[in-house]
VEXNU-659466 format. One record per residue (C-alpha): z, x, y; residue in three letters. Coordinates in pm, whole numbers, plus 50000, padded with zeros to 5 digits. Each point is the difference from the previous one (the first is absolute). Example, Ala and Ser with C-alpha at 12.3 -4.5 7.8 and 13.67 -1.06 7.14 Angstrom:
BEGIN
507805123049550Ala499345013750344Ser
END
This chain:
BEGIN
513124743449055Met496835004650240Ala496455007849826Thr497595026650160Ile497044981850106Pro496805006149785Thr497935001450343Asp501825034350025Leu498945012649658Arg496675011050117Arg497205021549889Lys499185030850136Arg497624992450290Pro496405005449901Met498115028250182Ile497004980250208Pro496585019549919Glu499135028750164Gly503145000050188Gln502555035349901Thr503274985949901Lys501545012850350Gln498034979350197Gln500764973449757Met503505006250056Leu499844994150442Arg498584969649923Asp502684984249838Leu502404981450200Val503995011949992Cys502024973350067Ser503024986449915Asp498464974249737Ala501655011249708Pro503264997550164Glu499764968350079Gln499154985549671Ala503275014349845Leu501454985450215Arg498714963549949Tyr501055004849684His503705011150063Gly500395034650090Phe501725009650240Cys500395044450005Cys496765013449948Ile499345032349986Ala496565017749977Gly499925032849871Val497525030249970Asp499175040449952Glu498095026150192Val499735033849851Gly498824991749592Arg496455018450054Gly501625029250127Ala500115037349915Leu503255008450157Phe503564985250055Gly501904971949977Ser498544960849924Val501724978650264Val500094960349954Ala501294972650245Ala502044968149983Ala499714975750297Val501644966750027Val498144981750386Leu501044971650124Pro497984967549987Pro498695001250363Arg497535033149973Thr497624994750249Ser500725031150239Lys499155023249716Leu497224979849902Gln499345004750389Arg500265036549957Leu497155001449749Gly502465004249689Leu497665008049703Arg500255026449715Asp501175031750144Ser496725019349893Lys497904981950213Gln502215005250265Leu500115032850244Thr503225018650042Arg500704985350360Glu499734968349861Glu501985004049719Arg502675015950195Glu500184973550232Leu500254974549707Leu502275017149832Asp502414998150331Arg499274960650008Glu500884995249631Ile503275021650041Arg500814975550227Lys499344964549864Cys500815002949651Ala503064985149821Ile499625030349748Ala498205028749923Phe500545032049812Ala497935031549870Val500745013949666Gly497805032249880Glu499325021149652Val499735040950066Asp496995019849761Ser502015007949791Glu500744964249911Thr496244991249964Ile499135026249743Asp503054994449772Arg499364960650033Ile496384995650154Asn499294985550292Ile498864971549900Tyr503914989149857Gln501505022650283Ala498124974850267Ser501804971849860Arg503175017249999Leu499305005450389Ala499434968550035Met503054990849791Arg502565022650227Leu498514985750312Ala500524968049903Val504155008149887Asp500095014550330Gln499354971550218Leu502944982750166Gly499484965249857Cys499274989949654Val496144987149946Pro499224967449832Asp496215007650029His498355032649960Leu496115000050118Leu498835033049846Ile496345020850091Asp498605000749628Ala503025007449791Met503284984949825Arg502735021849964Ile503634999049823Asp501754975150200His501544962549910Pro498724986450317Cys497034978249986Ala496735015450066Gln496864995850084Thr496945030649987Lys497614991650295Leu496945020049946Ile498975016650334Tyr503194991450067Gly500085019150356Asp497164987050096Ser501624963349926Leu503074993750064Ser502005010550342Val503195007249767Ser498385027149807Ile498405016950287Ala502925002050171Ala501325020049696Ala496715019750004Ser500105014250349Val503575005849991Leu499355019749680Ala497245017350149Lys501495010450352Val503155010349766Tyr497875022449777Arg497685013850266Asp502545012650187Ala501505019549682Gln496895014950024Met499325016250275Arg503865011149976Glu498365020149672Trp497565013650191His502125021250236Leu501045014849645Ala496735002849827His497855000250289Pro497285019349794Gln499154963749792Tyr498964975050313Gly502614974849927Leu500884984950284Ala495954992850032Ser499404985649644His503794992249948Lys499415013749616Gly496944982949869Tyr496935019449818Ala498015004150265Thr497665033649985Pro502015013650254Glu503025001449796His498525005049663Arg498445037950188Arg503685002750097Ala501074995949672Leu497305021649825Glu501305029150285Glu503574999749980His500944974749669Gly502684974349997Pro503264999150180Thr502574983349773Pro499714969850183Leu496424997949855His499854971749740Arg499245018749660Arg498684967549827Ser497084997750212Phe497005016049919Ala498905021450281Pro503455016949978Val500674999949619Ala496955023849952Lys502155029950127Phe502864991449744Phe497335002949673Gly497804983149776Asp502674973849859Glu501434989250330Thr496784998150126Leu498604976949723Glu503084978849975Gln499244996250393Ala496314991149970Val501224973349710Val502704985050274Met498194999750312Thr496824979249763Asp502614972049911Leu501784995350334Leu497645001950258Phe496964983250067Asp496795016950170Asp500765018650315Ala503134984950033Glu501465038450026Leu498294999850332Gln500454963550076Glu502364997350309Glu497875029650144Leu497974983450287Glu499535014150331Pro502844984050162Cys502065015749773Gln499625039950103Ser502454997850302Ala
END
């Protein structure tokens, strides 16, 4: 059996002094080096896996799995990288190109009710597994952004993987384009919340709308800004869970200016 190359078991990149996390991520090089290393060690069908919507207050968490061909030069020329670093136009162009050239791709999602029942971390892992299970081929290795999932396939957890691996970046793009379109559709039903602009994240605009209108059935009760509308016990549980599952500022980390379209 092929073994996982040790050079992929990398530690979290350090943020240089004086740089923000987003500045550091923009400086990372997204390439097919992780995929090539795995092919050198005998893996053939490599799926990149990523999720979006983990920190949102509203709606589903969405994951995608993508198996790219060995040659990805066109996608790299088009600037494929972490979807949070791309404009809407760039993401939608890349989404079309990924769907054209991918050997296989699939999207999985877990709704807000399930998120509240099993917690967002487990829901994110479940969405990833659902995406992998729906692929039209059986991967022999998964490259996953900062997680492992309940799946028998060999896996590499790659920190900041969507900024380092073209396969994970491709999954990031497909998942984000899918979820953003979903949020624009929900905006038509709930225009008072501004979902089309912030995609359900905890922006000041979204928090103000919650204060004015209260939550919808699609808001996540297990997240503190929503839980407070359902009593002190629900709020206390949500605060504890948020502290356990999220890094500082993760609830808004996807809200780069280029995302608002």
